C-alpha positions in Angstrom: -52.4 33.0 17.8 -55.9 33.4 17.6 -57.9 36.7 17.1 -58.7 36.9 20.5 -54.8 36.7 21.3 -53.9 39.4 18.8 -56.8 41.7 20.1 -56.0 41.4 23.6 -51.9 42.0 22.8 -53.2 45.2 21.1 -55.6 46.1 23.9 -52.9 45.4 26.5 -50.7 48.3 24.6 -53.4 50.7 25.0 -55.4 50.3 21.6 -59.0 51.3 22.3 -60.1 50.0 18.9 -58.4 46.4 19.7 -60.5 46.7 23.1 -63.8 47.4 21.4 -63.4 44.7 19.1 -62.4 42.2 22.0 -65.8 43.4 23.7 -67.5 42.9 20.0 -66.0 39.1 19.8 -66.8 38.3 23.3 -70.5 39.2 22.9 -70.5 37.1 19.5 -69.4 34.5 21.5 -71.9 35.2 24.3 -68.7 35.0 26.7 -69.9 36.8 29.3 -66.8 36.2 31.6 -64.8 38.0 29.4 -67.4 40.9 28.7 -67.1 41.3 32.7 -63.7 41.4 32.8 -63.6 44.0 29.9 -65.9 46.2 31.7 -63.8 46.0 34.9 -61.4 47.5 32.6 -63.3 50.4 32.1 -64.5 49.3 28.3 -67.7 50.9 27.5 -68.4 48.5 24.4 -68.3 45.6 26.8 -71.0 47.8 29.2 -73.1 48.3 26.1 -73.3 44.5 25.1 -73.9 43.8 29.1 -76.5 46.6 29.5 -78.3 45.3 26.2 -78.3 41.7 27.4 -79.6 42.5 31.0 -82.3 44.9 29.4 -83.5 42.2 27.4 -83.9 39.8 30.2 -85.1 42.6 32.5 -82.5 41.6 35.1 -82.5 44.8 37.4 -80.0 43.2 39.4 -77.6 42.8 36.7 -78.1 46.4 35.3 -77.2 47.6 38.6 -74.2 45.9 38.9 -73.2 47.1 35.8 -74.0 50.6 36.9 -71.8 50.1 40.0 -69.0 49.0 37.5 -69.0 52.4 36.2 -71.3 52.1 32.7 -73.7 54.8 33.6 -76.1 54.4 30.9 -76.7 51.0 32.5 -78.3 53.1 35.4 -80.4 55.2 32.8 -81.8 51.6 31.6 -82.4 50.4 34.9 -84.6 53.9 35.8 -86.5 53.2 32.7 -87.3 49.7 33.6 -88.7 51.2 37.2 
């Protein structure tokens, strides 16, 4: 079983730390699909990583998408870039 699988199993059981570690691991791997899945599951750490990436790229549409997915800090970053 990989680290990802172990963390995923723990996260599925409701372990918040495992969910955050999944987001960190996905960010390290530049796995945007996994980060987006975690964001859809309500994981704020994934929102942080995606927001940082979008802000660095000045990708306003991506920031809006992240904000619309429920990560409010993305809206703050977006308004600062406008």
